[in-house]
C-alpha positions in Angstrom: 28.9 -40.9 50.4 26.9 -37.9 51.8 28.9 -35.6 49.5 28.0 -37.7 46.5 24.3 -37.8 47.5 24.4 -34.0 47.9 25.9 -33.5 44.5 23.3 -35.9 43.0 20.5 -34.1 44.7 21.7 -30.7 43.5 22.1 -32.0 39.9 18.6 -33.4 40.0 17.2 -30.1 41.4 19.0 -28.1 38.7 17.6 -30.4 36.0 14.1 -30.1 37.3 14.5 -26.3 37.5 15.7 -26.1 33.9 12.8 -28.4 32.8 10.3 -26.2 34.6 11.7 -23.0 33.0 11.6 -24.6 29.5 8.0 -25.7 30.0 7.1 -22.2 31.1 8.7 -20.8 28.0 6.9 -23.2 25.7 3.6 -22.2 27.3 4.3 -18.5 27.0 2.1 -16.6 24.6 3.6 -16.3 21.2 2.0 -12.9 20.6 -0.8 -11.5 18.4 -0.7 -13.0 15.0 -3.3 -10.8 13.3 -2.4 -7.4 12.1 -4.7 -4.8 10.6 -3.0 -1.9 8.8 -4.2 1.5 7.7 -1.8 3.7 5.6 -1.4 6.5 3.1 1.3 6.7 0.4 2.3 9.1 -2.3 1.4 6.9 -5.3 3.8 9.0 -7.3 5.0 6.4 -9.9 1.4 5.6 -10.7 0.4 9.2 -11.0 3.4 10.0 -13.3 2.6 7.0 -15.5 -1.0 8.2 -15.8 0.1 11.8 -16.7 2.6 10.5 -19.3 0.0 8.1 -20.8 -2.7 10.7 -21.1 -0.2 13.1 -22.5 0.4 10.9 -25.5 -3.4 10.5 -25.9 -3.8 14.2 -25.7 -1.5 14.7 -28.6 -3.6 12.3 -30.7 -7.0 13.6 -29.7 -5.9 17.3 -29.8 -6.7 18.1 -26.2 -4.7 20.0 -23.6 -4.6 18.9 -20.0 -4.5 21.2 -16.9 -5.0 21.0 -13.1 -3.8 17.4 -12.9 -4.1 16.2 -9.3 -3.6 12.9 -7.4 -5.2 12.1 -4.1 -2.4 9.8 -3.0 -3.2 6.2 -2.1 -5.2 5.2 0.9 -4.8 1.6 1.8 -6.1 -1.0 4.3 -4.2 -4.3 4.8 -4.1 -7.5 6.7 -1.1 -9.6 7.8 -0.9 -13.0 9.5 2.3 -13.8 11.4 4.2 -17.0 10.9 7.5 -16.8 12.9 9.6 -14.2 11.1 7.2 -14.0 8.1 3.8 -12.2 7.7 1.5 -12.9 4.8 -1.6 -11.0 3.7 -2.8 -8.4 1.3 -3.2 -4.7 0.8 -6.2 -2.9 -0.8 -5.7 0.6 -2.0 -7.5 3.4 -3.7 -6.2 6.5 -5.5 -8.1 9.1 -7.6 -6.3 11.1 -10.3 -8.2 14.0 -11.9 -7.5 16.7 -14.5 -9.3 19.1 -16.8 -9.2 19.0 -20.6 -9.5 21.7 -23.3 -9.9 21.1 -27.0 -7.0 22.5 -29.0 -8.0 21.5 -32.6 -10.8 21.9 -35.1 -12.8 25.1 -35.7 -13.0 26.2 -32.1 -12.5 29.9 -31.3 -9.5 31.0 -29.2 -11.7 31.5 -26.2 -13.2 28.0 -26.5 -9.7 26.5 -26.7 -8.6 28.3 -23.5 -11.7 27.1 -21.6 -11.6 23.7 -20.0 -14.4 21.6 -21.6 -14.1 18.3 -19.8 -13.2 16.9 -16.4 -11.6 13.5 -16.3 -11.4 11.3 -13.2 -9.4 8.1 -13.0 -10.4 5.8 -10.2 -7.8 3.2 -9.4 -8.3 0.2 -7.1 -5.2 -1.9 -6.0 -5.3 -5.5 -4.9 -1.9 -6.6 -3.7 -1.1 -9.9 -2.0 1.9 -9.1 0.1 4.6 -10.8 2.3 6.8 -9.3 5.0 10.0 -10.6 6.5 11.1 -9.4 9.9 14.9 -9.2 10.2 15.2 -7.4 13.5 13.0 -7.0 16.5 13.8 -5.7 19.9 11.6 -3.9 22.4 9.4 -1.5 20.5 11.6 -1.5 17.4 10.9 -3.8 14.4 12.7 -3.7 11.1 11.3 -5.6 8.1 11.0 -5.7 4.4 8.0 -6.5 2.2 7.1 -7.4 -1.4 3.8 -7.7 -3.2 2.5 -8.6 -6.6 -1.1 -8.1 -7.7 -3.5 -6.2 -10.0 -4.7 -2.7 -10.3 -8.2 -1.9 -11.7 -8.8 1.5 -13.3 -12.0 3.2 -14.4 -12.1 6.6 -16.2 -15.1 9.0 -15.8 -15.5 12.0 -18.0 -18.0 14.9 -17.3 -18.7 18.0 -19.4 -17.9 21.5 -18.2 -19.2 23.3 -21.3 -21.9 22.6 -23.9 -19.3 21.1 -26.2 -17.8 19.1 -23.4 -21.2 17.7 -22.4 -21.8 16.6 -26.0 -18.5 14.7 -26.0 -19.1 13.2 -22.5 -22.5 11.9 -23.6 -20.8 9.8 -26.3 -18.0 8.5 -24.0 -18.3 5.0 -22.6 -16.5 4.3 -19.4 -14.8 1.0 -19.0 -12.7 -0.9 -16.5 -9.1 -1.8 -17.4 -6.7 -4.1 -15.4 -2.9 -4.0 -15.2 -0.1 -5.8 -13.4 0.9 -4.1 -10.1 3.7 -4.5 -7.6 5.4 -3.0 -4.5 8.8 -3.7 -3.1 9.8 -2.1 0.3 13.3 -3.2 1.3 13.4 -0.8 4.2 10.5 -0.6 6.7 10.3 0.3 10.4 7.5 -0.3 13.0 7.5 1.3 16.4 5.1 0.1 19.0 4.0 -2.7 21.3 2.2 -6.0 20.6 -1.1 -4.1 20.3 -0.6 -0.8 18.4 2.2 0.9 16.6 3.1 3.2 13.7 5.1 2.2 10.7 6.9 3.8 7.7 7.9 1.9 4.5 10.2 3.0 1.8 10.5 1.4 -1.6 9.2 1.4 -5.2 5.9 0.4 -6.8 2.3 1.4 -7.4 1.8 2.5 -3.8 4.7 4.9 -4.1 8.1 5.7 -2.6 6.9 6.2 1.0 4.0 4.8 3.0 3.1 5.8 6.6 0.4 4.2 8.7 -0.9 2.6 11.9 -0.7 -1.1 12.8 -3.3 -2.8 15.1 -2.5 -6.3 16.3 -4.8 -8.8 18.0 
């Protein structure tokens, strides 16, 4: 009888202990759900598409392009964590610039060699994005992301020569919109539940590789 009572007491004690541990786990903090992200990326596909597009336009307008440069994309983003998923958006900016020389008409050879215009394309990216975390242990987090949104572009032209200034005075700048996307099947974050660094690899308007800092709260 005493042995049965002892076994029953031990069973009850183990049950209370397990219940207490489960309650403590349920009350444990679930972590910081908000994530602010600052990053830079190469924006290479967007830059190449821009250079190709203006190359065709140059053939029509009889201009020659030189000193083409891209600033790369600077982005700020936000994520909200829901279990293994994070939802939010990225906002990016990239500037693409180049110089133009007129190649047709009655211009002298020296005028054709001299850049007459400077063109700047300002691109603003708005990209709703979702992440899926498929591995997390310690400071290591592996995830993938995908986003679909819009990119807004505005072209500014300024004159570098008297002829270029005449042309620029007649040019009317306008805003154009286009579909934008970014898919990153491979992404790595290293850090704690407050701060960390990340690198993302994929394809889209942000580029092939993005690196940045993640701040959680």
